[in-house]
C-alpha atoms as a printed R data frame, in Angstrom:
    type eleno elety resid chain resno      x      y      z
1   ATOM     1    CA   MET     A     1 21.194  4.642 -2.610
2   ATOM     2    CA   LYS     A     2 17.565  5.600 -2.675
3   ATOM     3    CA   LEU     A     3 16.747  9.386 -3.564
4   ATOM     4    CA   ILE     A     4 13.175 10.078 -2.071
5   ATOM     5    CA   LYS     A     5 11.758 13.151 -3.745
6   ATOM     6    CA   ASN     A     6  9.002 14.987 -1.398
7   ATOM     7    CA   ASN     A     7  6.812 15.881 -4.161
8   ATOM     8    CA   GLU     A     8  6.138 12.286 -5.406
9   ATOM     9    CA   SER     A     9  4.360 11.462 -2.088
10  ATOM    10    CA   ARG     A    10  0.887 12.649 -1.708
11  ATOM    11    CA   TRP     A    11 -0.867 14.010  1.352
12  ATOM    12    CA   GLN     A    12 -3.299 11.874  3.096
13  ATOM    13    CA   GLU     A    13 -5.762 13.993  5.223
14  ATOM    14    CA   LYS     A    14 -6.534 12.548  8.676
15  ATOM    15    CA   GLU     A    15 -8.757 13.891 11.729
16  ATOM    16    CA   GLY     A    16 -6.892 17.228 12.654
17  ATOM    17    CA   TYR     A    17 -3.786 16.698 10.441
18  ATOM    18    CA   SER     A    18 -1.973 15.575  7.375
19  ATOM    19    CA   LYS     A    19  0.736 13.143  6.807
20  ATOM    20    CA   LYS     A    20  2.770 12.379  3.954
21  ATOM    21    CA   ILE     A    21  4.701  8.891  4.068
22  ATOM    22    CA   LEU     A    22  8.176  9.648  2.731
23  ATOM    23    CA   LEU     A    23  9.782  6.223  3.534
24  ATOM    24    CA   GLU     A    24  7.285  3.256  4.072
25  ATOM    25    CA   GLY     A    25  5.552  4.478  7.170
26  ATOM    26    CA   VAL     A    26  9.004  5.032  9.060
27  ATOM    27    CA   VAL     A    27  9.457  8.484  7.960
28  ATOM    28    CA   GLN     A    28  6.657 10.915  7.569
29  ATOM    29    CA   GLU     A    29  5.945 14.753  6.999
30  ATOM    30    CA   ILE     A    30  3.401 15.867  9.192
31  ATOM    31    CA   LYS     A    31  1.220 19.030  8.897
32  ATOM    32    CA   ILE     A    32 -1.289 20.571 11.101
33  ATOM    33    CA   LYS     A    33 -3.189 23.378  9.212
34  ATOM    34    CA   ALA     A    34 -3.788 26.633 10.797
35  ATOM    35    CA   GLY     A    35 -6.509 26.403 13.266
36  ATOM    36    CA   GLU     A    36 -6.368 22.702 13.640
37  ATOM    37    CA   THR     A    37 -5.652 20.159 16.533
38  ATOM    38    CA   ALA     A    38 -4.628 16.469 16.458
39  ATOM    39    CA   LYS     A    39 -6.586 15.306 19.072
40  ATOM    40    CA   SER     A    40 -5.072 13.532 22.410
41  ATOM    41    CA   HIS     A    41 -3.782  9.891 21.402
42  ATOM    42    CA   HIS     A    42 -1.222  7.499 22.161
43  ATOM    43    CA   HIS     A    43  0.935  4.388 20.960
44  ATOM    44    CA   LYS     A    44  1.427  1.265 22.671
45  ATOM    45    CA   VAL     A    45  4.556  0.013 20.961
46  ATOM    46    CA   GLN     A    46  6.055  2.641 18.615
47  ATOM    47    CA   LYS     A    47  8.240  5.583 19.692
48  ATOM    48    CA   GLU     A    48  8.267  8.876 17.861
49  ATOM    49    CA   ILE     A    49 10.729 11.468 17.119
50  ATOM    50    CA   PHE     A    50  9.726 14.419 15.719
51  ATOM    51    CA   TYR     A    51 11.996 17.209 14.322
52  ATOM    52    CA   PHE     A    52 10.495 20.682 13.696
53  ATOM    53    CA   LEU     A    53 10.412 22.702 10.702
54  ATOM    54    CA   SER     A    54  8.397 25.462 11.907
55  ATOM    55    CA   ASP     A    55  7.192 26.690 15.547
56  ATOM    56    CA   PHE     A    56  3.562 27.558 14.832
57  ATOM    57    CA   GLY     A    57  2.021 25.087 17.306
58  ATOM    58    CA   TYR     A    58  2.500 23.407 20.671
59  ATOM    59    CA   TRP     A    59  2.216 19.945 22.331
60  ATOM    60    CA   ILE     A    60  0.370 18.671 25.375
61  ATOM    61    CA   VAL     A    61  2.445 15.582 26.581
62  ATOM    62    CA   ASN     A    62  1.194 13.610 29.450
63  ATOM    63    CA   GLY     A    63 -0.436 17.113 30.799
64  ATOM    64    CA   GLU     A    64  2.963 19.275 30.246
65  ATOM    65    CA   GLN     A    65  2.769 21.802 27.293
66  ATOM    66    CA   ILE     A    66  5.772 21.806 25.363
67  ATOM    67    CA   LYS     A    67  6.367 24.514 22.700
68  ATOM    68    CA   PRO     A    68  9.337 23.136 20.476
69  ATOM    69    CA   LYS     A    69 11.459 25.484 18.412
70  ATOM    70    CA   ILE     A    70 12.724 25.018 14.870
71  ATOM    71    CA   GLY     A    71 15.493 22.416 14.718
72  ATOM    72    CA   ASP     A    72 14.386 20.715 17.913
73  ATOM    73    CA   CYS     A    73 13.395 17.149 18.523
74  ATOM    74    CA   LEU     A    74 10.827 15.743 20.726
75  ATOM    75    CA   ILE     A    75 10.660 12.086 21.522
76  ATOM    76    CA   ILE     A    76  7.277 10.481 22.574
77  ATOM    77    CA   GLU     A    77  7.569  7.318 24.096
78  ATOM    78    CA   PRO     A    78  5.071  4.390 24.034
79  ATOM    79    CA   MET     A    79  1.959  5.264 26.055
80  ATOM    80    CA   ASP     A    80  2.928  8.817 26.172
81  ATOM    81    CA   LYS     A    81 -0.483 10.607 25.488
82  ATOM    82    CA   HIS     A    82  0.015 13.597 23.142
83  ATOM    83    CA   THR     A    83 -1.992 16.303 21.429
84  ATOM    84    CA   VAL     A    84 -0.983 18.915 18.880
85  ATOM    85    CA   ILE     A    85 -2.371 22.243 18.724
86  ATOM    86    CA   ASN     A    86 -1.741 24.877 16.071
87  ATOM    87    CA   GLU     A    87 -3.816 28.259 16.762
88  ATOM    88    CA   SER     A    88 -1.873 30.250 14.403
89  ATOM    89    CA   GLU     A    89 -2.785 31.159 10.683
90  ATOM    90    CA   LYS     A    90  0.205 29.239  9.263
91  ATOM    91    CA   ASP     A    91  0.654 25.389  8.974
92  ATOM    92    CA   TYR     A    92  2.654 23.714 11.559
93  ATOM    93    CA   ILE     A    93  5.232 21.404  9.809
94  ATOM    94    CA   TYR     A    94  7.458 18.453 11.187
95  ATOM    95    CA   LEU     A    95  8.991 15.299 10.350
96  ATOM    96    CA   ALA     A    96  8.175 12.221 12.284
97  ATOM    97    CA   PHE     A    97 10.520  9.127 12.372
98  ATOM    98    CA   LYS     A    98  8.707  6.208 13.816
99  ATOM    99    CA   ILE     A    99 10.231  3.021 15.673
100 ATOM   100    CA   ASN     A   100  8.489 -0.131 15.488
101 ATOM   101    CA   TYR     A   101  5.796  1.508 13.493
102 ATOM   102    CA   ALA     A   102  2.489 -0.334 13.055
103 ATOM   103    CA   GLU     A   103 -0.177  1.299 11.175
104 ATOM   104    CA   ASN     A   104 -2.882  0.123 13.841
105 ATOM   105    CA   ASP     A   105 -0.887  1.348 17.109
106 ATOM   106    CA   LEU     A   106 -3.102  4.482 17.312
107 ATOM   107    CA   TYR     A   107 -5.312  4.839 20.170
108 ATOM   108    CA   TRP     A   108 -7.519  8.027 20.428
109 ATOM   109    CA   ASP     A   109 -7.764  9.142 24.295
């Protein structure tokens, strides 16, 4: 058994987003701050499964706009180009579950 306490992890500031690693890169809490955008990117190997804790933002995936609601899941396959946009005045927060995670598997479009 392992209890992972959210408040023991620190936010890492990235370009257009912040992430908090909860489980060795495999489980992350992601935050797109109010008015910010995580620019278009893709992964060659990893699959990402996102679970939404808020619904203040939207996504562009392979050219299609998607607006997940709280409790929805979005699966991003390898090579899917995706952008996350938060035009609201509140933080957009969701969980990321990464399959075949590798720190260097991030390619800006």
